[in-house]
C-alpha positions as CSV (number, residue, x, y, z in Angstrom):
1,M,140.2,5.2,99.5
2,S,137.8,6.5,101.0
3,T,135.3,9.0,99.6
4,S,134.0,12.1,102.0
5,K,131.0,13.5,101.4
6,P,131.3,17.7,100.8
7,R,129.8,18.6,104.6
8,P,126.1,20.5,104.3
9,R,126.3,24.4,104.6
10,R,124.5,25.1,107.6
11,R,121.4,27.2,106.9
12,G,122.9,30.6,108.4
13,E,126.0,30.4,106.0
14,R,124.7,30.8,103.0
15,G,126.0,34.2,100.9
16,T,129.2,34.6,102.8
17,A,131.4,33.8,100.5
18,T,129.8,37.0,98.3
19,V,129.9,39.0,101.1
20,E,133.6,38.1,101.4
21,L,134.2,38.9,97.8
22,V,132.5,42.1,98.2
23,V,134.6,43.1,101.6
24,L,138.1,42.0,99.9
25,L,137.3,42.8,96.2
26,P,137.9,46.6,96.8
27,L,140.7,45.7,99.3
28,L,142.7,43.5,96.6
29,F,141.9,46.6,93.9
30,T,143.1,49.3,96.2
31,I,146.2,47.3,96.8
32,L,146.9,46.1,93.4
33,F,146.3,50.1,91.9
34,A,148.8,51.4,94.6
35,G,151.5,49.0,93.7
36,V,150.8,50.4,90.0
37,Q,150.9,53.8,90.5
38,G,153.8,53.6,92.7
39,A,155.5,51.8,89.7
40,V,154.2,54.9,87.3
41,Y,155.7,57.7,90.1
42,Y,159.1,55.8,90.4
43,H,159.3,55.6,86.9
44,A,158.9,59.4,86.1
45,R,160.6,60.1,89.0
46,T,163.9,58.5,87.1
47,L,163.0,59.8,84.2
48,A,163.7,63.1,86.0
49,I,166.7,62.8,87.2
50,G,168.2,61.0,83.9
51,A,167.5,64.2,82.0
52,A,168.7,66.4,84.9
53,Q,171.7,64.2,84.7
54,E,172.1,64.3,81.1
55,G,171.6,68.3,81.2
56,A,174.0,68.5,83.7
57,R,176.9,67.0,82.1
58,A,175.8,69.1,78.9
59,A,176.0,72.3,81.3
60,A,179.4,71.2,83.1
61,R,181.5,70.5,80.1
62,E,184.2,73.0,79.6
63,H,183.1,75.0,77.1
64,G,179.1,74.2,77.7
65,T,176.3,76.5,78.6
66,L,173.2,76.6,80.6
67,T,171.2,76.6,77.7
68,S,173.2,73.3,75.9
69,G,171.9,72.3,79.5
70,T,168.5,72.8,79.2
71,T,168.3,71.8,75.3
72,A,169.7,68.5,76.1
73,A,167.7,67.8,79.8
74,R,164.4,68.5,77.3
75,T,166.0,66.3,74.3
76,F,166.4,63.3,76.7
77,L,162.6,63.7,77.8
78,H,161.2,64.2,74.1
79,D,163.5,60.7,73.2
80,V,162.7,58.9,76.0
81,A,160.0,60.1,78.6
82,G,156.7,59.9,76.1
83,D,153.7,60.4,78.6
84,A,155.2,59.5,81.5
85,L,156.3,62.9,82.8
86,T,154.3,65.8,81.3
87,G,154.1,69.3,82.2
88,V,157.5,69.9,81.9
89,S,160.0,72.7,83.6
90,V,163.4,72.6,83.0
91,T,165.8,75.4,84.9
92,G,169.1,75.7,85.9
93,T,172.1,77.8,86.8
94,R,176.1,77.5,85.8
95,T,178.8,79.4,88.1
96,A,182.0,79.2,87.2
97,T,182.6,76.0,89.7
98,T,179.0,74.4,89.5
99,A,176.1,73.8,86.9
100,T,173.0,72.4,88.3
101,I,169.5,71.3,86.4
102,T,166.4,70.8,87.9
103,V,163.4,68.9,86.1
104,R,159.8,69.2,87.3
105,G,157.2,67.6,85.7
106,T,154.2,66.0,86.5
107,S,153.8,62.0,86.4
108,L,150.5,59.6,85.2
109,S,147.6,59.5,88.1
110,L,145.7,56.1,88.0
111,I,144.1,58.2,91.3
112,P,141.6,60.6,90.0
113,G,142.1,64.2,91.4
114,W,145.9,63.1,92.4
115,V,148.3,64.9,89.8
116,P,152.0,64.0,91.6
117,T,154.7,66.2,91.1
118,V,158.0,65.1,90.4
119,E,161.0,67.0,91.1
120,Q,164.9,66.5,90.8
121,T,168.1,68.0,90.1
122,A,171.7,67.1,89.4
123,R,174.7,68.8,90.2
124,L,177.8,68.5,88.5
125,P,181.7,70.5,89.2
126,V,182.4,72.4,85.8
127,E,185.0,71.1,84.0
128,R,188.2,73.6,83.9
129,I,191.6,74.0,83.5
130,T,193.2,74.7,86.5
């Protein structure tokens, strides 16, 4: 077994690891936080579409109303969302053939000054006897 000596650093290479770290660490943190921000936004979007679908199902029942649909969406968000989706507004329409619920809100943000807005809509046919 041969033992090799570590090669001595040349005089001009001293401190290069520190410079590399200073340059690459902000890039690494940017990539890390962008990934986490994407996941948080996707979670808020999923909560919004889940609430909109729940509201549309309630509004589309045979004897359902728009009020029951918006209440169902708000209840879903209250039970599930926590702080992941804030500033929520639930709106909708119900015609003789279609029930539509829209959920709008803001997702949590890791980037200062940026407020990501989430809007999801669900539309279902109204149950009726034909």
